[in-house]
N, C-alpha and C positions, 0 to 999 in steps of 0.2 A: 223203312230202316234208315235211320240216320247214319251218315258217313262221318268218320273221324279223321282230323288231319293233325299229325304230329308237328309240333314246334319245338325244335332243339335250340337252347341258348346256352351260351357261356356265361356264367354268373361270377365266377372267381379265377383269377390267374395268379399264379406265383412265378415271378420272373427274377433271374439272376441278370443284373443290369450293370455294364461298366459305363460310367460317366466321368466327364471332366469335374474338377474341384467347383467350378462355377457353371451354371448356377448350382447354389448349395442344395442339399438334400431337401429342404423345405420348400424352396422355390420350384425345384425340379417337381416335386411331388403335386404342387399347386397347379402347375401348368399341365401336368398329366390329367389331373382332376377335371379339367375342362373338355376334355374328350367326350363326345356324345356317348351316353351309356354308362360312363363310369360314376359310381356313386360315393366310392371310397377308396383311398389310396394309403396304404400302411407301408412305411419305408423304414429300413434300417440299414445302416452303413455296415459292411462286414469285414471290408479290408480298405486300407489306404495306401497309396505309394505316393511318389513325388508328383505325378501328373494326373492321376485317375483315382476313382473311388469305385469300389464294388458295392452294390446296393441290392438287398433283398427287397423286392416289392410284391405286396399282395394287394391284388387290385379287385375290388368288388363292384359289381353292377349288374345291369340287365342287358343281354344281348351283346356281350362285349365283342368288339371286331379286332382281332389280333393285328392284322394288317394296319388298321388305322392307329392302334396303340404302338406298333412298331415304327411308324411314320413319325409319331409325336416324339418318340424316345430319340430317333435319329435327328429330327429338327432341333433337339436340345443339345446335340453332340454326344449322345449316348448310343450305346449298342446293347442289343439283347443277346446275352451269351446262351441263355437256355429258357425253356419254359420248364420249371421244375414240378408244376403241379397245375391241374385244371379241375374245376367243378363245371359239369355240364347238366342241365335239367331240361327235361322233357315236360310239356304240358300238352295236354289233349284238347283240341277245340272241336266242338260239335257243330254241324252244319244243320 
């Protein structure tokens, strides 16, 4: 009898991010895309004030690491206000 092992992966995150005006949303997204596992970053500025921007970010990839993404956002001067949605997939591996 073969034994199965489940592999759970985050494949999409929708984030509400507060970031400074610089780097701009394009550069911010390009730098985030360098994080391992990220395949695509879709960003839209939803609010602007004197010093910051609120950005809705949809991040797609394989086996996304929330902590690593959070650290990348912090290193760019931003903060994740909330995780608004997540897509998690399970794949079964047979031994």
